[in-house]
C-alpha positions as CSV (number, residue, x, y, z in Angstrom):
1,M,0.0,0.0,0.0
2,D,2.9,2.4,0.7
3,R,3.9,2.2,-3.0
4,V,0.4,2.9,-4.1
5,H,0.3,5.9,-1.8
6,F,3.6,7.0,-3.3
7,A,2.3,6.8,-6.8
8,I,-0.8,8.8,-5.9
9,R,1.3,11.4,-4.0
10,E,3.7,11.6,-7.0
11,W,0.9,12.2,-9.5
12,P,2.2,14.8,-12.0
13,G,2.1,18.4,-11.2
14,T,1.1,21.0,-13.8
15,K,4.2,20.8,-15.9
16,R,4.4,17.0,-15.8
17,A,0.7,16.7,-16.5
18,C,1.0,18.9,-19.6
19,L,3.9,16.8,-20.9
20,H,1.9,13.6,-20.4
21,V,-1.2,15.0,-22.1
22,F,0.9,16.2,-25.0
23,S,2.6,12.8,-25.3
24,F,-0.8,11.1,-25.1
25,L,-2.3,13.3,-27.9
26,V,0.7,12.8,-30.1
27,T,0.4,9.1,-29.7
28,V,-3.3,9.1,-30.5
29,A,-2.8,11.4,-33.5
30,L,0.0,9.1,-34.9
31,L,-2.1,6.0,-34.5
32,V,-5.1,7.7,-36.1
33,Y,-2.9,8.8,-39.0
34,L,-1.2,5.4,-39.5
35,G,-4.3,3.3,-38.9
36,P,-2.5,0.1,-37.8
37,F,-4.1,-3.3,-37.1
38,G,-6.5,-2.8,-40.0
39,T,-8.2,0.3,-38.5
40,W,-7.3,2.4,-41.6
41,D,-9.3,0.2,-44.0
42,S,-12.1,-0.6,-41.6
43,L,-12.9,2.7,-39.8
44,S,-13.5,6.3,-40.8
45,A,-11.3,9.0,-39.5
46,S,-13.8,9.9,-36.7
47,D,-14.2,6.2,-35.7
48,R,-10.4,5.8,-35.7
49,L,-10.1,8.8,-33.4
50,L,-12.7,7.2,-31.0
51,F,-11.0,3.8,-31.3
52,W,-7.5,4.9,-30.5
53,T,-8.5,7.5,-27.9
54,T,-10.3,4.7,-25.9
55,A,-7.6,2.1,-26.4
56,V,-4.7,4.4,-25.7
57,G,-6.5,6.2,-22.8
58,A,-7.2,3.1,-20.8
59,N,-3.7,1.7,-21.5
60,W,-2.0,5.0,-20.7
61,L,-3.6,5.3,-17.3
62,A,-2.7,1.7,-16.3
63,G,0.7,2.1,-17.8
64,H,1.4,5.3,-15.9
65,I,0.7,3.7,-12.5
66,V,2.4,0.4,-13.2
67,F,5.5,1.9,-14.8
68,R,6.0,4.4,-11.9
69,L,5.6,1.8,-9.2
70,T,7.9,-0.7,-11.0
71,I,10.7,1.8,-11.8
72,R,10.7,3.1,-8.2
73,T,10.9,-0.5,-6.9
74,F,13.8,-1.4,-9.2
75,R,15.7,1.8,-8.3
76,T,15.1,1.3,-4.6
77,R,16.6,-2.2,-4.8
78,G,19.4,-1.2,-7.1
79,W,18.2,-3.3,-10.0
80,P,18.6,-2.2,-13.6
81,V,16.0,0.3,-14.8
82,W,15.8,-1.4,-18.3
83,A,14.6,-4.6,-16.6
84,G,12.0,-2.6,-14.8
85,L,10.7,-1.2,-18.0
86,V,10.4,-4.7,-19.5
87,I,8.6,-6.1,-16.4
88,A,6.2,-3.1,-16.4
89,G,5.4,-3.6,-20.1
90,L,4.7,-7.3,-19.5
91,V,2.4,-6.6,-16.5
92,T,0.6,-3.7,-18.1
93,A,0.0,-5.6,-21.3
94,L,-2.3,-8.0,-19.5
95,P,-5.2,-5.6,-18.8
96,G,-4.1,-3.7,-21.9
97,T,-4.8,-6.8,-24.0
98,G,-8.3,-7.1,-22.5
99,T,-9.0,-3.5,-23.2
100,V,-7.9,-3.7,-26.8
101,W,-9.8,-7.0,-27.3
102,L,-13.0,-5.3,-26.1
103,V,-12.4,-2.2,-28.3
104,V,-11.7,-4.3,-31.3
105,A,-14.9,-6.3,-30.7
106,I,-17.0,-3.1,-30.5
107,Y,-15.5,-1.1,-33.4
108,L,-14.3,-3.8,-35.7
109,D,-16.7,-6.6,-34.9
110,Y,-13.9,-9.1,-34.6
111,Q,-12.8,-11.1,-31.6
112,P,-9.5,-13.1,-31.6
113,A,-10.8,-16.2,-29.8
114,D,-8.1,-18.8,-30.5
115,V,-5.0,-18.9,-28.2
116,S,-2.6,-17.9,-31.0
117,G,-4.7,-14.8,-31.8
118,V,-4.7,-13.8,-28.1
119,I,-1.0,-14.3,-27.8
120,R,-0.4,-12.3,-30.9
121,L,-2.6,-9.5,-29.6
122,Y,-0.8,-9.6,-26.2
123,T,2.6,-9.4,-27.9
124,Q,1.5,-6.4,-30.0
125,V,0.2,-4.6,-26.9
126,F,3.4,-5.4,-25.0
127,V,5.6,-4.0,-27.7
128,L,3.5,-0.8,-27.8
129,H,3.6,-0.4,-24.0
130,L,7.3,-1.0,-23.8
131,T,8.0,1.4,-26.7
132,I,5.7,4.2,-25.4
133,G,6.6,3.6,-21.7
134,S,10.3,3.8,-22.5
135,L,10.0,6.9,-24.6
136,V,7.8,8.7,-21.9
137,F,10.2,7.6,-19.2
138,H,13.3,8.9,-20.9
139,L,11.8,12.0,-22.7
140,V,9.4,13.2,-20.0
141,E,10.0,11.7,-16.5
142,K,13.7,11.4,-16.5
143,A,14.4,14.7,-18.2
144,L,11.9,16.6,-16.1
145,R,13.2,15.1,-12.8
146,Q,16.7,16.1,-13.9
147,R,15.6,19.7,-14.5
148,E,13.8,19.8,-11.2
149,T,17.0,18.6,-9.4
150,D,19.1,21.2,-11.3
151,T,16.7,23.9,-10.2
152,E,16.8,22.8,-6.6
153,S,20.7,22.7,-6.7
154,S,20.9,26.3,-7.8
155,S,19.6,27.7,-4.5
156,P,19.0,31.3,-3.6
157,D,21.6,33.3,-1.8
158,E,19.9,33.0,1.5
159,R,20.3,29.2,1.4
160,M,24.1,29.6,1.3
161,D,24.0,30.2,5.1
162,T,21.8,27.2,5.8
163,A,23.4,24.3,7.5
164,P,24.2,21.4,5.2
165,E,21.9,19.1,7.1
166,A,19.0,21.5,6.6
167,A,19.8,21.9,2.9
168,L,19.5,18.1,2.4
169,L,16.3,17.9,4.5
170,A,14.8,20.8,2.5
171,R,14.8,18.4,-0.5
172,L,12.5,16.0,1.3
173,S,8.8,16.1,1.7
174,A,7.5,17.5,5.0
175,R,6.6,14.1,6.4
176,S,10.2,12.9,6.0
177,R,12.0,15.8,7.6
178,A,13.6,14.6,10.8
179,E,16.9,13.6,12.2
180,L,19.2,12.2,9.5
181,L,20.2,8.5,10.0
182,H,21.5,7.0,6.8
183,L,22.2,7.8,3.2
184,R,22.3,5.0,0.6
185,M,23.3,5.4,-3.1
186,Q,20.8,3.9,-5.5
187,D,21.9,4.2,-9.1
188,H,21.3,8.0,-9.9
189,Y,19.3,8.4,-6.7
190,V,20.1,8.7,-3.0
191,E,17.8,6.9,-0.5
192,V,17.6,9.2,2.6
193,H,16.6,7.6,5.9
194,T,15.5,9.8,8.7
195,A,13.8,9.2,12.0
196,A,10.5,9.8,10.2
197,G,11.0,7.4,7.4
198,S,12.8,7.2,4.0
199,E,12.6,8.9,0.7
200,L,14.4,8.8,-2.7
201,L,16.1,11.9,-4.1
202,L,17.4,12.3,-7.6
203,L,20.8,13.5,-6.5
204,R,24.4,12.4,-6.9
205,F,25.8,10.7,-3.9
206,R,28.8,12.9,-3.7
207,D,26.6,16.0,-3.7
208,A,24.6,14.5,-0.9
209,L,27.8,13.9,1.1
210,R,28.8,17.6,0.7
211,E,25.4,18.6,2.1
212,V,26.0,16.5,5.3
213,E,29.7,17.1,5.7
214,K,29.1,19.1,8.9
215,V,26.8,16.5,10.4
216,N,28.3,14.1,12.9
217,G,28.5,11.1,10.6
218,L,30.9,9.2,8.3
219,Q,30.9,7.5,5.0
220,V,31.3,3.8,5.8
221,H,31.0,2.3,2.3
222,R,31.2,3.6,-1.3
223,S,27.4,3.5,-1.2
224,H,26.5,4.4,2.4
225,W,26.8,7.3,4.9
226,V,25.7,6.9,8.5
227,A,25.0,9.4,11.2
228,R,26.9,8.7,14.5
229,G,23.7,8.8,16.5
230,A,22.1,6.2,14.3
231,V,24.4,3.4,15.2
232,A,22.8,1.0,17.7
233,G,25.4,-1.7,17.5
234,V,28.2,-3.4,15.6
235,E,28.1,-7.0,14.2
236,R,31.2,-8.9,13.2
237,R,30.7,-11.7,10.7
238,G,32.9,-14.3,9.0
239,G,35.8,-13.1,6.8
240,G,36.3,-10.0,8.9
241,R,33.0,-8.4,7.7
242,I,31.7,-5.6,9.8
243,I,28.0,-4.6,9.8
244,L,26.5,-1.5,11.6
245,R,23.1,-2.1,13.1
246,L,21.1,1.2,13.0
247,V,18.3,2.4,15.3
248,N,15.8,2.1,12.5
249,G,16.6,-1.6,12.0
250,N,18.8,-1.1,8.9
251,R,22.1,-3.0,8.6
252,V,24.9,-1.2,6.8
253,P,28.1,-2.9,5.6
254,V,31.4,-1.3,6.4
255,S,34.0,-1.6,3.6
256,R,37.6,-2.4,4.4
257,S,38.8,1.0,3.0
258,F,36.6,3.0,5.4
259,A,37.1,0.7,8.5
260,P,40.3,2.5,9.7
261,A,38.4,5.9,9.9
262,L,35.6,4.3,11.9
263,K,38.1,2.7,14.3
264,A,39.9,6.1,14.7
265,Q,36.6,7.7,15.7
266,G,35.7,4.9,18.1
267,W,32.8,3.6,16.1
268,I,34.0,0.0,16.0
């Protein structure tokens, strides 16, 4: 349920909504013009418009939710984004195939009833979802998030006097702003853990480290930074591995290259 709440909370703002609507209209217009799957020969221009608006509209809504949830999950777990796009396409193509099957039955008076026909329809819908989903992700979502991050990075003069911790916390939603506990690099994102919860930020890890350099904490791994007050205990495992147990239940590995600094500070 948390991921569903995230998807709803992350529903596009005005700029993002305009880009999605524009992309949707361009897709519908292109399909109306090309008339694939026999719609050019079987339907008039007005019927093609209704056909593709209905088919693309239902699929776009489902795809928007599934793709956002899947990409966020893959980023959080450090899995490749391209694999998330493929999985999202496969999942969304299931209800998408049912929608297209129904629209085809209504407008074209044809129902692919045999297994091979349904599989062929599912494959076509999957390819469309993967293509459109990938294009929207790279041309709209990824580019827009990067611009938003660049805007946030170019802070006003009055933020220059703000403490680094406050600067990082200012990037978080109000519900997540609390004592910093742990930063974790996730691809192009940084997963920020506070006493109030966790949140993903589109931010380079080295930039996040600069924003917490005056906070009492240390980088303990190439992908992890931990606040001193967040350490609840130290676990030693086979092969000399050291694990920090944090107050929020997270367990963070300590790499050999950072271990001497932690020993010097009395952490381990």
